[in-house]
N, C-alpha and C positions, 0 to 999 in steps of 0.2 A: 558530655556536659561541656558546654561553651559559653562563655560570658565574662562579665566584669563585675567585681564587687566594689561599690564605692565605700571604702573603709575609713573610719575615723580612728587613727592611731592615737593611743594614749602614751603618756610619758613613761620613761623607764623601761622601754623595751625597743628592740631594733626592728627594722623593716623585715628582716628575715624571721624574727619571732612572729610577726603578723602572718607571713607566708606560711609558717609551719602550723599555726592555729587553723587557718582557712583549709590547708591541706588535710589536716586531721578531721575537722567538721565535715567537709564535703566528701571525704574519703577519695580524693583525686591526687594523683601524683604530681601532674603537671600544673604547677602554680607559679606565678611570678608577680612582679609589681611594677608600676610606672613611677620613677622618680623616687629616690631613697630619701627618707627622713632620719636625722640623728636621734639616738636614743632619748635625749632630754626633749625633742620637739614632739608636738602633738599635731592633729589635723589630717587632712585628706591624704589617702594613699590608695589610689585606685589598684586593685588587685586582679590579675588576669587569670583565669580559670580554663583548664583543658586546653583544646587547640588554639584558643585565643593568645596563648603564649607564642605561637608561630608568628604572630603579627607584631611582636614587641617593637621590632625596628621601625615599623611604620606609624606607630601611634604618635600623634602629635600632641605633646603635652600643652602647647598653647601658652598662653599668658598665665602666670602663677601669681597668686596673692597670698601675703603673709602679714600676720600682726605679730610685732616683735617688741620686747621690752629691753632696754639697754640701761646699764648703770655706768656713771661716769666716775672717773678717778683712778681705773686700773685697767690693764690688759693683760690677758693670760696667754699662755702658749697655745691653747686650743682656741682662743677667741671667744670662749664662753665660760660660764660660771663654774664648770666642772674641772677647768684646767688650773694650772699653777701660775699664780701672779708673777709676771716678769717686769712689769713697769707700772709705776704709780704717779699721780699727779694730785697736787692740792686742790686743783680747780675741779669741784664736783657740782657747783651751782652754775647752771646754764639758763639764761633768760630765754623767754619764749621767742623773742625776735631773733636771738642767735640760733635757736633751734630752726626756725622757720628759713632763715637765710642759709644756714649750713645744708639743710636738706635740699634746698633748690639747687645746690651746686651738683647734686648726684642724680638729678632727672635728666634722662637722655641716654644716648649710647656712648660708651666709654670702655677702655681697656681695664680689666680688673685682674689683680693678681690672685693666683689660686692660693687658699690657705695651706699652711703646712700639713695640717692635720686634715687630710682629705684623701679620697681614693683615686685622685687623678694620677696617672702613671708617667713616670719619667725614666726612660731607659729600661722599661719593663718591670719597674718597681714602684709600688704605690708611695705617694709622698709621706703618709703616716709612718711607713716602715723606715723611711729615712730619719723621720723625727724621733721615733722611739729608740733608734740606735745611735742618735747624735751624729748622723753623717751629714756632711754639707751637701746641698742641692740647690739648683736654680729653679725657682717656682715659676711655671709658665704663666703667661698672660692670656686672658681670653676677652673676646668682645661680648658685652652684656648690655641690655637696655633695661633701664628703670623708667617706666611710663608714668609712675606716680609715687610720691613719698609724702604721706599725709601725717601730720601730727595728730594723734588721737588724745594723748594726755601728757601733761607735764608733771613729772614727779619731782620730790625733793632733790634727789641726786641722780635723776635719770629721766627717761621718756618712753612713751609708747608710741610707735609708728605703725602705719599700715602701708604696705609697700606692694605695688604691682610691678612685676618684672619678667624678663625673659627666662627661658630654660638656661640652666647653667649659671645663674647668679647666685653667689654665696652671700647669705645675708649676714653671716658672722664677720665676713671681711668687709662688707658694707658698713656694718656697725663700727668696726675698728677704724675704717678710713674716715667715717663721719666724726667719731671722736677726736681724731687727730686734727681734722680740719677745723674743729671747734676749739683748738688749743689745749686738749687734754687727752686722756685715754678713755677708751670705753670697751665694755664687754657685754655680751649677750646674756640675759639672765632667764628669758623665756621666748619661745617661738611656736606660733601656731600657723599651720598652712591652711588657709580657708578656702582656696580654689586651685584646681589644676585643670586648665582647659574648661570643659563643660561640667566637670565634678566639683561640687561645693560641699563645704562642711555642713551646711544646713540639711542637706539630703543624705549625708554620710551615716553609716551605721557604725556604732562604736564596736571595737574589736572585742570588748568584754562581753557585749550582747551576743555577737557571733559565736563566741566561745561557749555560750549556754544553749545555742540553738541545736535542733536536730539536723540531720543531713537534708531532710525535705524543706525544713523552714529556711535554711541557708540558701538552698538552691532556688527558692522561690524569690530571693532577693537579687538574683543575677540580672544584670542589665545586658542588652545586646552588644556584642563585641564590636560592631560597626559604629558605636555611639561615640568611639574615640578616634574616628577616621573621617571627620568632616572636610578635611582638606582635599580629599579625592573626589573626582566627579563620579556620578552613579551610572551604571550601565545595567539594563535589565534584559535578560535573554529569554528565549523561548525554551520549552522543556527539551526540545530536540537539540537546540544549541547548548543547553546545560549539560546534556549528555555527552556532547562531543568534547566539550572543554574538559569534562571530568576524565576522558580518555587521553587528554594531552594534546588534543587537536586544536588548531586554529579555527575560528569561526568568523564569518563575514557579518558585520553588524548591519550594514544597509546595502543589501544586494541591488536594489533598485537604482542605487547611484553609481553602479559599476557598469562599464561597457561590456558588450557581449564578448569581446575578446578577454577581458579580464575575468568574467565568469567561467569561460571555457578553460582558462589557465588554472582556475581554482577548482576544477570539476572533480578532482581526485586523481587525475592522471600524474600528477607530480607529488611526490612525497614531501618535497620542500613545502609546498603549499599548504599541505595538510598539517605539518608539524613544526614549521618555522615561520616566524614573522619576517616580513621583508625588511631590508635595510632601511633606516630612517629613524627619526626621533620617536622614542617610545614614551608612553604616558601611563603612570599608575593609576588605576581606577578600582572603585568598589564594584563588585559584580554580583548580581542577584538573579534568581529565577522568580519572577513575580516579587513577593515581599520576602523571600527566603534569601538571606545573605549566604553567598557561596565563598567569598574570599577576595583576594587581591589578584587583579589581572594587569597584563600589559596590553595597551592599545597602540597600534601603529597604523596610522591611515584609517581604513575601516576594517581592520583585522584586530582579532582579540585572542590572546592565549593566557591562561591562567598562570600566576607565578606562585601563589600560595593558596591552596584549595583547603577550605575548613569543612565544607559540607560532606557528609558521608555519601 
């Protein structure tokens, strides 16, 4: 069983809870997910099933989209409404003009400080472990890109925004930074992830629905594993080439483009030719036999060798 489930995570559960439910319903041990969501957050959580988990490092999460609600006047230790209030401000009414002007300052690429309550590691220890023990730690900065930050609704003491951003952007930190830029404090009260790459909330299946499915019903919802790999070029092999790469051999992609000498050097007389790629720049590609996805390969010049084989 190989594929991806486009799951809609509901509130008050962890991303691991979602994995556990999918694992139980599909009766598959190897299950993982792309992009963690905090327990209070809802929305898109693509779940990898079976051998698709072997491709986790290659999946391009692409641009993400969130709809978040923020409340002005306070900032908590976790930067959301589940935390303990650390700072307060009497300024809770922000005009629409101020909101639009403030949001515009956070559109583009910039350095964002990692929240203290996060799983980012410093010296082998996660930041939230420092936080829970009250230990001092320098939070790392990371480059993020916010392509749009649109005001959806102005509230009495807060606002609802829609944000499109790069992988690694912390919405809680963005809210806190925006609050301070507006001359007050702010905390996140709701968060929905509406898009991860090509996966959208509109097409996602609620985890509560999956929980009630039979194994066969859930398996029918699996999407092809290569759906989340659009950034890689596609290479289609013949059945003979497919068999050879399954044996760990290198194949020639376009023999007609090779000289007679090159073909002779690749005839099988050389072990290196059969099992090693030549020196040079290597490109990751999606590999198929016809329409059947085989996995991820390395292409160098006109030669290909599999790096991660999924097909049996």
